[in-house]
C-alpha positions, 0 to 999 in steps of 0.5 A: 500499499502506498502512503498518502502525503499528510495533507491527503490523510484524515479529515477534510472535504470528502468530495474533494478527496473523492475526485483526487482518489479517482484521479490517483486510480486513473494515473496508477492504472495508466502507469503500467504498460500492460494496462495501457496496451489493454486500453489501446486494444479496447479503443473503439471495440468491445472484447472478451477477456480471452480475446484481450489475453491472447495478445499477452505473454502472461496468464489469463488470470494476470490479464484479468487482474489488470482489467480489474485495476482498469475497472476500479479506475473507471477506465473499463466497463466490464459486463459478465455473463457467467464466467465470460467477461466482455470489456469496453473502454470508458474514456471519461476518466482519461478526459478528466486526467487530460484536463488536470494535466492541461492545467500545467500546460502554461508552464510547458508553453513558457518553456517552449517559448523560451526555447524558441527564442534561444534557438532563434538567437542561436540561428541569428548569431550563426547567420551573422557569423557566416556573413562576417566570414564571407565579408572577411573572405571577400576582403582578403580576396580583394587585397591579394 
């Protein structure tokens, strides 16, 4: 079990923590490459657990456990008929995660703008240096 930071433990607004808990489950589910691959396979189609499992070099039980993590995170809906489970992608939580990540895009955009400015400065200096070399070369040729 992963320990939560002190500010997330104990009292406080349950509704706010519920949203954070959902986001925590989504990011934890997305952290595993097998689970991301399962989501990719479910994109636009409904599959049986056995159909999903055939694409992996792990046991069907292990695939089923990965699917349960995705179900708990709200990323996969699973419908059971007896022992047969049919899975489909539920994209809503991914959208919520994207919205959360997008809040920080302004920081990245600032870094990209700074990088573009720096690269522009380097390019201008390189062109100016090349012009000065050509000019110096012409002057040298005129003097000979």
